[in-house]
TIFIFI-116353 format. One record per residue (C-alpha): residue number from 1; x, y, z. Coordinates in steps of 0.05 Angstrom, whole numbers, plus 5000, padded with zeros to 4 digits. Layout:
BEGIN
+------+------+------+------+
| resi |    X |    Y |    Z |
+------+------+------+------+
|  NUM |    X |    Y |    Z |
...
+------+------+------+------+
// end
This chain:
BEGIN
+------+------+------+------+
| resi |    X |    Y |    Z |
+------+------+------+------+
|    1 | 3724 | 5323 | 3399 |
|    2 | 3673 | 5288 | 3442 |
|    3 | 3690 | 5335 | 3500 |
|    4 | 3679 | 5396 | 3457 |
|    5 | 3612 | 5370 | 3432 |
|    6 | 3590 | 5355 | 3503 |
|    7 | 3610 | 5426 | 3525 |
|    8 | 3572 | 5456 | 3467 |
|    9 | 3510 | 5415 | 3486 |
|   10 | 3517 | 5438 | 3557 |
|   11 | 3521 | 5511 | 3536 |
|   12 | 3460 | 5503 | 3491 |
|   13 | 3421 | 5470 | 3547 |
|   14 | 3441 | 5525 | 3597 |
|   15 | 3421 | 5579 | 3547 |
|   16 | 3354 | 5544 | 3535 |
|   17 | 3342 | 5539 | 3610 |
|   18 | 3360 | 5612 | 3619 |
|   19 | 3314 | 5633 | 3562 |
|   20 | 3258 | 5591 | 3591 |
|   21 | 3265 | 5622 | 3660 |
|   22 | 3265 | 5692 | 3629 |
|   23 | 3202 | 5676 | 3591 |
|   24 | 3169 | 5647 | 3653 |
|   25 | 3185 | 5710 | 3692 |
|   26 | 3154 | 5753 | 3638 |
|   27 | 3090 | 5712 | 3636 |
|   28 | 3032 | 5730 | 3681 |
|   29 | 2997 | 5666 | 3700 |
|   30 | 2976 | 5627 | 3762 |
|   31 | 3033 | 5596 | 3801 |
|   32 | 3033 | 5535 | 3848 |
|   33 | 3008 | 5551 | 3918 |
|   34 | 2994 | 5623 | 3899 |
|   35 | 2949 | 5656 | 3952 |
|   36 | 2953 | 5728 | 3929 |
|   37 | 2933 | 5766 | 3867 |
|   38 | 2976 | 5764 | 3805 |
|   39 | 3026 | 5821 | 3797 |
|   40 | 2993 | 5882 | 3766 |
|   41 | 3007 | 5895 | 3693 |
|   42 | 2962 | 5956 | 3687 |
|   43 | 2947 | 6018 | 3729 |
|   44 | 2876 | 5992 | 3743 |
|   45 | 2902 | 5926 | 3769 |
|   46 | 2953 | 5963 | 3813 |
|   47 | 2895 | 6001 | 3844 |
|   48 | 2856 | 5936 | 3854 |
|   49 | 2915 | 5905 | 3890 |
|   50 | 2921 | 5966 | 3934 |
|   51 | 2847 | 5967 | 3949 |
|   52 | 2848 | 5893 | 3966 |
|   53 | 2904 | 5904 | 4017 |
|   54 | 2869 | 5966 | 4044 |
|   55 | 2803 | 5930 | 4057 |
|   56 | 2839 | 5868 | 4083 |
|   57 | 2870 | 5907 | 4141 |
|   58 | 2805 | 5941 | 4157 |
|   59 | 2770 | 5873 | 4160 |
|   60 | 2827 | 5845 | 4202 |
|   61 | 2822 | 5901 | 4254 |
|   62 | 2746 | 5894 | 4258 |
|   63 | 2751 | 5818 | 4265 |
|   64 | 2804 | 5822 | 4320 |
|   65 | 2763 | 5876 | 4356 |
|   66 | 2699 | 5833 | 4355 |
|   67 | 2739 | 5772 | 4376 |
|   68 | 2768 | 5811 | 4435 |
|   69 | 2698 | 5833 | 4455 |
|   70 | 2672 | 5762 | 4453 |
|   71 | 2730 | 5736 | 4495 |
|   72 | 2721 | 5793 | 4545 |
|   73 | 2646 | 5780 | 4551 |
|   74 | 2656 | 5705 | 4560 |
|   75 | 2707 | 5717 | 4616 |
|   76 | 2677 | 5777 | 4650 |
|   77 | 2603 | 5761 | 4646 |
|   78 | 2599 | 5686 | 4655 |
|   79 | 2556 | 5659 | 4711 |
|   80 | 2615 | 5646 | 4757 |
|   81 | 2644 | 5716 | 4754 |
|   82 | 2577 | 5752 | 4747 |
|   83 | 2525 | 5714 | 4788 |
|   84 | 2478 | 5774 | 4788 |
|   85 | 2468 | 5796 | 4715 |
|   86 | 2461 | 5869 | 4697 |
|   87 | 2392 | 5892 | 4679 |
|   88 | 2417 | 5950 | 4636 |
|   89 | 2371 | 5956 | 4575 |
|   90 | 2394 | 6021 | 4545 |
|   91 | 2460 | 6058 | 4537 |
|   92 | 2459 | 6121 | 4494 |
|   93 | 2534 | 6126 | 4484 |
|   94 | 2542 | 6054 | 4461 |
|   95 | 2484 | 6061 | 4412 |
|   96 | 2514 | 6125 | 4383 |
|   97 | 2583 | 6092 | 4375 |
|   98 | 2557 | 6028 | 4342 |
|   99 | 2516 | 6070 | 4294 |
|  100 | 2568 | 6122 | 4275 |
|  101 | 2630 | 6077 | 4273 |
|  102 | 2604 | 6031 | 4218 |
|  103 | 2582 | 6092 | 4177 |
|  104 | 2651 | 6122 | 4182 |
|  105 | 2684 | 6056 | 4163 |
|  106 | 2639 | 6049 | 4102 |
|  107 | 2656 | 6120 | 4081 |
|  108 | 2730 | 6105 | 4086 |
|  109 | 2720 | 6044 | 4042 |
|  110 | 2670 | 6078 | 3994 |
|  111 | 2715 | 6136 | 3972 |
|  112 | 2771 | 6094 | 3941 |
|  113 | 2720 | 6043 | 3918 |
|  114 | 2681 | 6094 | 3877 |
|  115 | 2746 | 6122 | 3849 |
|  116 | 2767 | 6053 | 3826 |
|  117 | 2698 | 6038 | 3796 |
|  118 | 2701 | 6103 | 3757 |
|  119 | 2770 | 6086 | 3730 |
|  120 | 2746 | 6017 | 3709 |
|  121 | 2680 | 6038 | 3677 |
|  122 | 2698 | 6104 | 3643 |
|  123 | 2738 | 6085 | 3581 |
|  124 | 2791 | 6137 | 3562 |
|  125 | 2803 | 6156 | 3490 |
|  126 | 2824 | 6090 | 3458 |
|  127 | 2883 | 6080 | 3413 |
|  128 | 2854 | 6016 | 3384 |
|  129 | 2795 | 5969 | 3391 |
|  130 | 2792 | 5893 | 3397 |
|  131 | 2725 | 5858 | 3391 |
|  132 | 2720 | 5793 | 3431 |
|  133 | 2667 | 5740 | 3418 |
|  134 | 2657 | 5680 | 3463 |
|  135 | 2639 | 5614 | 3432 |
|  136 | 2631 | 5543 | 3460 |
|  137 | 2689 | 5536 | 3473 |
|  138 | 2739 | 5585 | 3445 |
|  139 | 2747 | 5659 | 3433 |
|  140 | 2742 | 5699 | 3369 |
|  141 | 2780 | 5764 | 3360 |
|  142 | 2772 | 5821 | 3311 |
|  143 | 2815 | 5884 | 3300 |
|  144 | 2768 | 5934 | 3266 |
|  145 | 2821 | 5988 | 3267 |
|  146 | 2873 | 5944 | 3232 |
|  147 | 2841 | 5925 | 3166 |
|  148 | 2794 | 5876 | 3198 |
|  149 | 2845 | 5826 | 3225 |
|  150 | 2804 | 5768 | 3252 |
|  151 | 2820 | 5699 | 3279 |
|  152 | 2795 | 5647 | 3329 |
|  153 | 2838 | 5623 | 3387 |
|  154 | 2832 | 5552 | 3414 |
|  155 | 2868 | 5523 | 3473 |
|  156 | 2932 | 5484 | 3457 |
|  157 | 2915 | 5412 | 3476 |
|  158 | 2963 | 5378 | 3524 |
|  159 | 2985 | 5329 | 3470 |
|  160 | 3004 | 5387 | 3424 |
|  161 | 3047 | 5425 | 3474 |
|  162 | 3119 | 5429 | 3448 |
|  163 | 3147 | 5480 | 3497 |
|  164 | 3118 | 5474 | 3568 |
|  165 | 3149 | 5541 | 3588 |
|  166 | 3120 | 5582 | 3531 |
|  167 | 3057 | 5539 | 3527 |
|  168 | 3031 | 5529 | 3598 |
|  169 | 2980 | 5474 | 3605 |
|  170 | 2907 | 5498 | 3600 |
|  171 | 2929 | 5570 | 3587 |
|  172 | 2964 | 5573 | 3519 |
|  173 | 2925 | 5585 | 3455 |
|  174 | 2942 | 5570 | 3384 |
|  175 | 2936 | 5643 | 3363 |
|  176 | 2950 | 5696 | 3416 |
|  177 | 2921 | 5766 | 3419 |
|  178 | 2974 | 5818 | 3405 |
|  179 | 2971 | 5890 | 3431 |
|  180 | 3021 | 5947 | 3436 |
|  181 | 3049 | 5966 | 3504 |
|  182 | 3027 | 6033 | 3532 |
|  183 | 2967 | 6040 | 3487 |
|  184 | 2895 | 6044 | 3510 |
|  185 | 2858 | 5983 | 3483 |
|  186 | 2782 | 5984 | 3482 |
|  187 | 2752 | 5914 | 3489 |
|  188 | 2683 | 5902 | 3460 |
|  189 | 2659 | 5836 | 3488 |
|  190 | 2599 | 5794 | 3466 |
|  191 | 2580 | 5720 | 3457 |
|  192 | 2549 | 5679 | 3401 |
|  193 | 2515 | 5624 | 3442 |
|  194 | 2515 | 5625 | 3518 |
|  195 | 2542 | 5672 | 3572 |
|  196 | 2618 | 5672 | 3578 |
|  197 | 2664 | 5718 | 3617 |
|  198 | 2728 | 5749 | 3592 |
|  199 | 2778 | 5752 | 3650 |
|  200 | 2850 | 5774 | 3650 |
|  201 | 2874 | 5778 | 3722 |
|  202 | 2939 | 5816 | 3710 |
|  203 | 2901 | 5871 | 3674 |
|  204 | 2844 | 5877 | 3725 |
|  205 | 2795 | 5858 | 3670 |
|  206 | 2734 | 5814 | 3680 |
|  207 | 2671 | 5826 | 3639 |
|  208 | 2613 | 5783 | 3618 |
|  209 | 2603 | 5763 | 3546 |
|  210 | 2528 | 5762 | 3533 |
|  211 | 2492 | 5740 | 3469 |
|  212 | 2459 | 5799 | 3436 |
|  213 | 2495 | 5850 | 3479 |
|  214 | 2561 | 5888 | 3470 |
|  215 | 2598 | 5903 | 3535 |
|  216 | 2658 | 5948 | 3537 |
|  217 | 2720 | 5953 | 3581 |
|  218 | 2792 | 5974 | 3571 |
|  219 | 2864 | 5962 | 3591 |
|  220 | 2933 | 5992 | 3580 |
|  221 | 2991 | 5943 | 3589 |
|  222 | 3049 | 5975 | 3625 |
|  223 | 3104 | 5926 | 3605 |
|  224 | 3118 | 5876 | 3549 |
|  225 | 3102 | 5804 | 3566 |
|  226 | 3055 | 5746 | 3558 |
|  227 | 2991 | 5748 | 3599 |
|  228 | 2942 | 5692 | 3610 |
|  229 | 2869 | 5690 | 3630 |
|  230 | 2808 | 5645 | 3624 |
|  231 | 2733 | 5645 | 3616 |
|  232 | 2704 | 5658 | 3685 |
|  233 | 2631 | 5641 | 3673 |
|  234 | 2608 | 5568 | 3675 |
|  235 | 2589 | 5561 | 3601 |
|  236 | 2585 | 5486 | 3589 |
|  237 | 2625 | 5422 | 3584 |
|  238 | 2691 | 5454 | 3562 |
|  239 | 2686 | 5517 | 3603 |
|  240 | 2754 | 5503 | 3634 |
|  241 | 2786 | 5497 | 3566 |
|  242 | 2777 | 5566 | 3534 |
|  243 | 2837 | 5606 | 3558 |
|  244 | 2860 | 5676 | 3537 |
|  245 | 2932 | 5692 | 3517 |
|  246 | 2953 | 5764 | 3505 |
|  247 | 3022 | 5786 | 3482 |
|  248 | 3041 | 5858 | 3498 |
|  249 | 3095 | 5881 | 3450 |
|  250 | 3128 | 5945 | 3426 |
|  251 | 3096 | 5990 | 3375 |
|  252 | 3145 | 5967 | 3322 |
|  253 | 3132 | 5894 | 3336 |
|  254 | 3057 | 5904 | 3335 |
|  255 | 3061 | 5940 | 3268 |
|  256 | 3101 | 5882 | 3239 |
|  257 | 3053 | 5831 | 3267 |
|  258 | 2991 | 5869 | 3242 |
|  259 | 3020 | 5875 | 3172 |
|  260 | 3032 | 5800 | 3170 |
|  261 | 2965 | 5783 | 3202 |
|  262 | 2926 | 5819 | 3149 |
|  263 | 2946 | 5767 | 3098 |
|  264 | 2965 | 5705 | 3138 |
|  265 | 2953 | 5695 | 3213 |
|  266 | 3000 | 5634 | 3213 |
|  267 | 3057 | 5676 | 3185 |
|  268 | 3041 | 5730 | 3236 |
|  269 | 3045 | 5678 | 3292 |
|  270 | 3114 | 5655 | 3268 |
|  271 | 3137 | 5727 | 3262 |
|  272 | 3114 | 5741 | 3333 |
|  273 | 3153 | 5680 | 3359 |
|  274 | 3215 | 5704 | 3322 |
|  275 | 3209 | 5775 | 3350 |
|  276 | 3200 | 5750 | 3422 |
|  277 | 3260 | 5704 | 3414 |
|  278 | 3301 | 5764 | 3392 |
|  279 | 3279 | 5802 | 3453 |
|  280 | 3299 | 5744 | 3498 |
|  281 | 3368 | 5741 | 3466 |
|  282 | 3376 | 5817 | 3474 |
|  283 | 3356 | 5813 | 3547 |
|  284 | 3408 | 5758 | 3559 |
|  285 | 3463 | 5800 | 3527 |
|  286 | 3442 | 5861 | 3568 |
|  287 | 3445 | 5821 | 3633 |
|  288 | 3515 | 5795 | 3617 |
+------+------+------+------+
// end
């Protein structure tokens, strides 16, 4: 009997560990020793990642070229190897090259840069709107297209964390934002006191929240998952403690959550947790 109980406990522990790893894999958040950008969860962020790599290699080539020139000059034109310095004061070809080459490089960078800026700033026809208000030090959310759903989201304090996998330290909130996958979400961002900044790295979103002004941006999540961001504008004592948590779910799950959130945001939160647990269990069965 004891052996059977121990085996059952082992199976439960293994299942919990597997579920935890699956959840961690689906969550977009900073990782230890991460030196690159977070994996892209939207088309805009994918373009940002590509542009970052594109400009990185251009900068690398320029840096190596300049370094090579400096080494060559130090070796070829030092006093020992060149006791009689050249008195050349003008070279037409060199001046043409060092004028035209930077212009061409800037044009190569500018074309994809302007395309990316256009994609970020021109908001396509939105499927829904979420209004975000920054406060010291938490975020307020409103869903004007869904019967005025509204709630405030505070960081889950370290002492209140019950699941370190699903509630990463300094990133989890008591009430997450919920959006449907594949839908264009218009974000209207403002602030009630000081300047904040709404930043969601996996979505390629970063926009200032200014008192008295309504800024707009957008995103379209490509895959279900949990995505984390933070305020990116120094806004006071607890600036580092006003994270953003967004759950991207299916249309059906969003409809169920929205129906519950109209009456009771706590019940909606519990429903969301139940739905995501069901998805995790389904994924486990599919992988087996």
